[in-house]
Biotite code that builds the C-alpha atoms (Angstrom):
import biotite.structure as struc

atoms = struc.array([
    struc.Atom([-25.193, 22.767, -92.251], chain_id="A", res_id=1, res_name="MET", atom_name="CA", element="C"),
    struc.Atom([-26.038, 19.863, -90.983], chain_id="A", res_id=2, res_name="SER", atom_name="CA", element="C"),
    struc.Atom([-29.457, 17.857, -91.913], chain_id="A", res_id=3, res_name="GLN", atom_name="CA", element="C"),
    struc.Atom([-32.387, 16.513, -89.805], chain_id="A", res_id=4, res_name="GLU", atom_name="CA", element="C"),
    struc.Atom([-34.493, 13.394, -90.874], chain_id="A", res_id=5, res_name="PHE", atom_name="CA", element="C"),
    struc.Atom([-37.855, 12.318, -89.590], chain_id="A", res_id=6, res_name="THR", atom_name="CA", element="C"),
    struc.Atom([-38.056, 8.773, -88.278], chain_id="A", res_id=7, res_name="ILE", atom_name="CA", element="C"),
    struc.Atom([-41.767, 7.799, -88.790], chain_id="A", res_id=8, res_name="GLY", atom_name="CA", element="C"),
    struc.Atom([-43.891, 4.876, -89.663], chain_id="A", res_id=9, res_name="ARG", atom_name="CA", element="C"),
    struc.Atom([-44.231, 4.062, -92.652], chain_id="A", res_id=10, res_name="ASP", atom_name="CA", element="C"),
    struc.Atom([-48.377, 3.957, -92.916], chain_id="A", res_id=11, res_name="ASP", atom_name="CA", element="C"),
    struc.Atom([-48.609, 6.779, -91.049], chain_id="A", res_id=12, res_name="SER", atom_name="CA", element="C"),
    struc.Atom([-50.845, 9.652, -92.225], chain_id="A", res_id=13, res_name="LYS", atom_name="CA", element="C"),
    struc.Atom([-47.469, 12.039, -91.402], chain_id="A", res_id=14, res_name="GLU", atom_name="CA", element="C"),
    struc.Atom([-44.542, 11.276, -94.144], chain_id="A", res_id=15, res_name="GLN", atom_name="CA", element="C"),
    struc.Atom([-41.837, 10.979, -91.807], chain_id="A", res_id=16, res_name="ALA", atom_name="CA", element="C"),
    struc.Atom([-38.078, 11.107, -94.356], chain_id="A", res_id=17, res_name="ASP", atom_name="CA", element="C"),
    struc.Atom([-37.203, 8.053, -93.155], chain_id="A", res_id=18, res_name="ILE", atom_name="CA", element="C"),
    struc.Atom([-40.562, 5.485, -93.103], chain_id="A", res_id=19, res_name="GLN", atom_name="CA", element="C"),
    struc.Atom([-40.449, 2.265, -90.783], chain_id="A", res_id=20, res_name="LEU", atom_name="CA", element="C"),
    struc.Atom([-43.384, -0.480, -90.451], chain_id="A", res_id=21, res_name="SER", atom_name="CA", element="C"),
    struc.Atom([-43.428, -1.875, -87.188], chain_id="A", res_id=22, res_name="GLY", atom_name="CA", element="C"),
    struc.Atom([-47.091, -1.489, -85.013], chain_id="A", res_id=23, res_name="ALA", atom_name="CA", element="C"),
    struc.Atom([-44.671, 0.313, -82.409], chain_id="A", res_id=24, res_name="HIS", atom_name="CA", element="C"),
    struc.Atom([-42.993, 2.428, -84.112], chain_id="A", res_id=25, res_name="ILE", atom_name="CA", element="C"),
    struc.Atom([-44.898, 6.395, -83.965], chain_id="A", res_id=26, res_name="SER", atom_name="CA", element="C"),
    struc.Atom([-46.050, 7.804, -86.721], chain_id="A", res_id=27, res_name="GLY", atom_name="CA", element="C"),
    struc.Atom([-43.204, 10.149, -86.125], chain_id="A", res_id=28, res_name="MET", atom_name="CA", element="C"),
    struc.Atom([-40.621, 8.419, -84.093], chain_id="A", res_id=29, res_name="HIS", atom_name="CA", element="C"),
    struc.Atom([-37.119, 9.802, -83.783], chain_id="A", res_id=30, res_name="ALA", atom_name="CA", element="C"),
    struc.Atom([-35.215, 12.763, -85.642], chain_id="A", res_id=31, res_name="MET", atom_name="CA", element="C"),
    struc.Atom([-31.455, 11.865, -86.996], chain_id="A", res_id=32, res_name="MET", atom_name="CA", element="C"),
    struc.Atom([-29.284, 14.866, -87.531], chain_id="A", res_id=33, res_name="ARG", atom_name="CA", element="C"),
    struc.Atom([-25.907, 14.897, -89.083], chain_id="A", res_id=34, res_name="ILE", atom_name="CA", element="C"),
    struc.Atom([-23.959, 17.466, -88.143], chain_id="A", res_id=35, res_name="ASP", atom_name="CA", element="C"),
    struc.Atom([-21.163, 18.874, -90.097], chain_id="A", res_id=36, res_name="ASP", atom_name="CA", element="C"),
    struc.Atom([-18.394, 16.812, -88.864], chain_id="A", res_id=37, res_name="ASN", atom_name="CA", element="C"),
    struc.Atom([-20.309, 14.339, -90.764], chain_id="A", res_id=38, res_name="GLY", atom_name="CA", element="C"),
    struc.Atom([-21.555, 12.461, -87.496], chain_id="A", res_id=39, res_name="HIS", atom_name="CA", element="C"),
    struc.Atom([-24.715, 11.136, -86.586], chain_id="A", res_id=40, res_name="LEU", atom_name="CA", element="C"),
    struc.Atom([-27.153, 12.267, -83.692], chain_id="A", res_id=41, res_name="TRP", atom_name="CA", element="C"),
    struc.Atom([-30.569, 10.683, -82.906], chain_id="A", res_id=42, res_name="ILE", atom_name="CA", element="C"),
    struc.Atom([-33.385, 12.463, -80.481], chain_id="A", res_id=43, res_name="LYS", atom_name="CA", element="C"),
    struc.Atom([-36.631, 10.373, -79.482], chain_id="A", res_id=44, res_name="ASP", atom_name="CA", element="C"),
    struc.Atom([-39.842, 12.957, -80.603], chain_id="A", res_id=45, res_name="ILE", atom_name="CA", element="C"),
    struc.Atom([-42.007, 11.783, -77.463], chain_id="A", res_id=46, res_name="ASN", atom_name="CA", element="C"),
    struc.Atom([-43.326, 8.835, -79.179], chain_id="A", res_id=47, res_name="SER", atom_name="CA", element="C"),
    struc.Atom([-45.041, 5.748, -77.414], chain_id="A", res_id=48, res_name="LEU", atom_name="CA", element="C"),
    struc.Atom([-42.722, 3.632, -77.041], chain_id="A", res_id=49, res_name="ASN", atom_name="CA", element="C"),
    struc.Atom([-39.158, 4.743, -77.044], chain_id="A", res_id=50, res_name="GLY", atom_name="CA", element="C"),
    struc.Atom([-35.613, 4.851, -79.125], chain_id="A", res_id=51, res_name="THR", atom_name="CA", element="C"),
    struc.Atom([-32.782, 3.124, -77.813], chain_id="A", res_id=52, res_name="TRP", atom_name="CA", element="C"),
    struc.Atom([-29.601, 2.593, -78.963], chain_id="A", res_id=53, res_name="VAL", atom_name="CA", element="C"),
    struc.Atom([-26.964, -0.439, -78.305], chain_id="A", res_id=54, res_name="THR", atom_name="CA", element="C"),
    struc.Atom([-23.169, -0.885, -78.544], chain_id="A", res_id=55, res_name="ASN", atom_name="CA", element="C"),
    struc.Atom([-21.721, -4.197, -77.747], chain_id="A", res_id=56, res_name="ARG", atom_name="CA", element="C"),
    struc.Atom([-24.680, -5.044, -75.928], chain_id="A", res_id=57, res_name="GLY", atom_name="CA", element="C"),
    struc.Atom([-24.872, -1.950, -73.273], chain_id="A", res_id=58, res_name="ALA", atom_name="CA", element="C"),
    struc.Atom([-27.903, -0.122, -73.987], chain_id="A", res_id=59, res_name="LYS", atom_name="CA", element="C"),
    struc.Atom([-29.244, 3.209, -73.491], chain_id="A", res_id=60, res_name="ARG", atom_name="CA", element="C"),
    struc.Atom([-32.527, 5.033, -73.666], chain_id="A", res_id=61, res_name="LYS", atom_name="CA", element="C"),
    struc.Atom([-32.245, 8.354, -76.235], chain_id="A", res_id=62, res_name="ILE", atom_name="CA", element="C"),
    struc.Atom([-34.741, 10.994, -74.858], chain_id="A", res_id=63, res_name="ASP", atom_name="CA", element="C"),
    struc.Atom([-35.594, 13.940, -76.370], chain_id="A", res_id=64, res_name="THR", atom_name="CA", element="C"),
    struc.Atom([-32.174, 15.235, -76.393], chain_id="A", res_id=65, res_name="SER", atom_name="CA", element="C"),
    struc.Atom([-29.421, 14.606, -79.805], chain_id="A", res_id=66, res_name="TYR", atom_name="CA", element="C"),
    struc.Atom([-27.124, 11.955, -78.551], chain_id="A", res_id=67, res_name="ALA", atom_name="CA", element="C"),
    struc.Atom([-24.557, 10.701, -81.124], chain_id="A", res_id=68, res_name="GLN", atom_name="CA", element="C"),
    struc.Atom([-24.764, 7.411, -82.855], chain_id="A", res_id=69, res_name="VAL", atom_name="CA", element="C"),
    struc.Atom([-21.994, 5.656, -84.715], chain_id="A", res_id=70, res_name="ARG", atom_name="CA", element="C"),
    struc.Atom([-21.964, 3.211, -87.538], chain_id="A", res_id=71, res_name="SER", atom_name="CA", element="C"),
    struc.Atom([-21.742, -0.390, -85.671], chain_id="A", res_id=72, res_name="GLY", atom_name="CA", element="C"),
    struc.Atom([-24.319, 0.330, -83.590], chain_id="A", res_id=73, res_name="GLU", atom_name="CA", element="C"),
    struc.Atom([-27.873, -0.626, -83.225], chain_id="A", res_id=74, res_name="THR", atom_name="CA", element="C"),
    struc.Atom([-31.281, 1.369, -82.402], chain_id="A", res_id=75, res_name="LEU", atom_name="CA", element="C"),
    struc.Atom([-34.494, 0.003, -81.416], chain_id="A", res_id=76, res_name="SER", atom_name="CA", element="C"),
    struc.Atom([-37.623, 2.183, -82.321], chain_id="A", res_id=77, res_name="LEU", atom_name="CA", element="C"),
    struc.Atom([-40.867, 1.082, -80.686], chain_id="A", res_id=78, res_name="GLY", atom_name="CA", element="C"),
    struc.Atom([-38.654, -2.168, -80.319], chain_id="A", res_id=79, res_name="GLY", atom_name="CA", element="C"),
    struc.Atom([-37.982, -3.062, -83.925], chain_id="A", res_id=80, res_name="GLU", atom_name="CA", element="C"),
    struc.Atom([-34.089, -3.428, -84.358], chain_id="A", res_id=81, res_name="GLU", atom_name="CA", element="C"),
    struc.Atom([-32.781, -1.555, -86.518], chain_id="A", res_id=82, res_name="TYR", atom_name="CA", element="C"),
    struc.Atom([-29.056, -0.960, -88.022], chain_id="A", res_id=83, res_name="ALA", atom_name="CA", element="C"),
    struc.Atom([-27.390, 2.842, -87.779], chain_id="A", res_id=84, res_name="VAL", atom_name="CA", element="C"),
    struc.Atom([-26.435, 2.169, -91.174], chain_id="A", res_id=85, res_name="ASP", atom_name="CA", element="C"),
    struc.Atom([-29.245, 0.862, -92.295], chain_id="A", res_id=86, res_name="TYR", atom_name="CA", element="C"),
    struc.Atom([-30.934, 3.831, -91.410], chain_id="A", res_id=87, res_name="LEU", atom_name="CA", element="C"),
    struc.Atom([-28.515, 5.904, -92.797], chain_id="A", res_id=88, res_name="PHE", atom_name="CA", element="C"),
    struc.Atom([-28.575, 3.853, -95.925], chain_id="A", res_id=89, res_name="SER", atom_name="CA", element="C"),
    struc.Atom([-32.429, 5.088, -95.919], chain_id="A", res_id=90, res_name="LEU", atom_name="CA", element="C"),
    struc.Atom([-32.342, 8.567, -95.805], chain_id="A", res_id=91, res_name="LEU", atom_name="CA", element="C"),
    struc.Atom([-33.769, 10.669, -99.106], chain_id="A", res_id=92, res_name="PRO", atom_name="CA", element="C"),
    struc.Atom([-31.076, 12.916, -99.917], chain_id="A", res_id=93, res_name="SER", atom_name="CA", element="C"),
    struc.Atom([-27.506, 11.660, -97.823], chain_id="A", res_id=94, res_name="ARG", atom_name="CA", element="C"),
    struc.Atom([-24.920, 13.825, -97.681], chain_id="A", res_id=95, res_name="PRO", atom_name="CA", element="C"),
    struc.Atom([-22.053, 13.347, -100.140], chain_id="A", res_id=96, res_name="ALA", atom_name="CA", element="C"),
    struc.Atom([-19.140, 11.883, -98.533], chain_id="A", res_id=97, res_name="PRO", atom_name="CA", element="C"),
    struc.Atom([-17.468, 13.675, -95.285], chain_id="A", res_id=98, res_name="ILE", atom_name="CA", element="C"),
    struc.Atom([-14.001, 12.701, -94.594], chain_id="A", res_id=99, res_name="LEU", atom_name="CA", element="C"),
    struc.Atom([-13.080, 11.812, -90.833], chain_id="A", res_id=100, res_name="GLU", atom_name="CA", element="C"),
    struc.Atom([-10.585, 13.066, -88.897], chain_id="A", res_id=101, res_name="LYS", atom_name="CA", element="C"),
    struc.Atom([-7.504, 10.745, -89.037], chain_id="A", res_id=102, res_name="LYS", atom_name="CA", element="C"),
    struc.Atom([-6.112, 9.324, -86.330], chain_id="A", res_id=103, res_name="ILE", atom_name="CA", element="C"),
    struc.Atom([-2.589, 9.380, -85.951], chain_id="A", res_id=104, res_name="GLU", atom_name="CA", element="C"),
    struc.Atom([-1.595, 5.834, -87.065], chain_id="A", res_id=105, res_name="GLY", atom_name="CA", element="C"),
    struc.Atom([-4.931, 5.211, -88.641], chain_id="A", res_id=106, res_name="THR", atom_name="CA", element="C"),
    struc.Atom([-6.356, 4.817, -92.578], chain_id="A", res_id=107, res_name="GLN", atom_name="CA", element="C"),
    struc.Atom([-8.636, 8.333, -92.821], chain_id="A", res_id=108, res_name="GLY", atom_name="CA", element="C"),
    struc.Atom([-12.369, 7.116, -92.760], chain_id="A", res_id=109, res_name="MET", atom_name="CA", element="C"),
    struc.Atom([-14.942, 8.637, -95.320], chain_id="A", res_id=110, res_name="MET", atom_name="CA", element="C"),
    struc.Atom([-18.570, 7.583, -96.027], chain_id="A", res_id=111, res_name="ARG", atom_name="CA", element="C"),
    struc.Atom([-19.041, 5.866, -99.423], chain_id="A", res_id=112, res_name="CYS", atom_name="CA", element="C"),
    struc.Atom([-21.003, 8.281, -101.580], chain_id="A", res_id=113, res_name="LYS", atom_name="CA", element="C"),
    struc.Atom([-23.625, 5.222, -103.004], chain_id="A", res_id=114, res_name="HIS", atom_name="CA", element="C"),
    struc.Atom([-24.768, 3.665, -99.542], chain_id="A", res_id=115, res_name="CYS", atom_name="CA", element="C"),
    struc.Atom([-22.786, 5.883, -97.080], chain_id="A", res_id=116, res_name="GLY", atom_name="CA", element="C"),
    struc.Atom([-21.185, 2.665, -95.222], chain_id="A", res_id=117, res_name="THR", atom_name="CA", element="C"),
    struc.Atom([-17.649, 4.078, -93.546], chain_id="A", res_id=118, res_name="PRO", atom_name="CA", element="C"),
    struc.Atom([-14.636, 3.277, -95.751], chain_id="A", res_id=119, res_name="THR", atom_name="CA", element="C"),
    struc.Atom([-11.207, 3.820, -95.971], chain_id="A", res_id=120, res_name="PRO", atom_name="CA", element="C"),
    struc.Atom([-9.979, 6.462, -97.572], chain_id="A", res_id=121, res_name="ILE", atom_name="CA", element="C"),
    struc.Atom([-8.656, 5.823, -101.353], chain_id="A", res_id=122, res_name="GLY", atom_name="CA", element="C"),
    struc.Atom([-10.404, 1.618, -100.713], chain_id="A", res_id=123, res_name="LYS", atom_name="CA", element="C"),
    struc.Atom([-13.552, 0.337, -102.525], chain_id="A", res_id=124, res_name="PRO", atom_name="CA", element="C"),
    struc.Atom([-15.941, 0.802, -99.681], chain_id="A", res_id=125, res_name="CYS", atom_name="CA", element="C"),
    struc.Atom([-16.528, -3.106, -97.988], chain_id="A", res_id=126, res_name="THR", atom_name="CA", element="C"),
    struc.Atom([-20.320, -3.083, -98.172], chain_id="A", res_id=127, res_name="LYS", atom_name="CA", element="C"),
    struc.Atom([-21.298, -2.600, -101.408], chain_id="A", res_id=128, res_name="CYS", atom_name="CA", element="C"),
    struc.Atom([-17.453, -2.903, -103.188], chain_id="A", res_id=129, res_name="LYS", atom_name="CA", element="C"),
    struc.Atom([-18.053, 0.519, -105.376], chain_id="A", res_id=130, res_name="ARG", atom_name="CA", element="C"),
])
């Protein structure tokens, strides 16, 4: 079952699931969804200053339809930059580790149950070392 979380400014009277400081972040700025396969999606919820995703220097605007985001990408919310992995780590109740499909010739991946960082199956997390 997929899970949805709101992202918004920390001093807003509306309480978002993920609260960020930033003068140009709307009270309710964006929605993050984790689907049944463990993929992360984000959409803007009519924020005043927009939502953008950057991957290897290429920047694209996120509109009010969900767009998939990946580990290693950066999100710009109202001009403030946040790593996707960092936002995932702020989720109030992170989902259980979810296995990603193993691609032939590669090590399977899962999300660390402690910090959410994608990690090879059977190996310690590269971020928190657990």
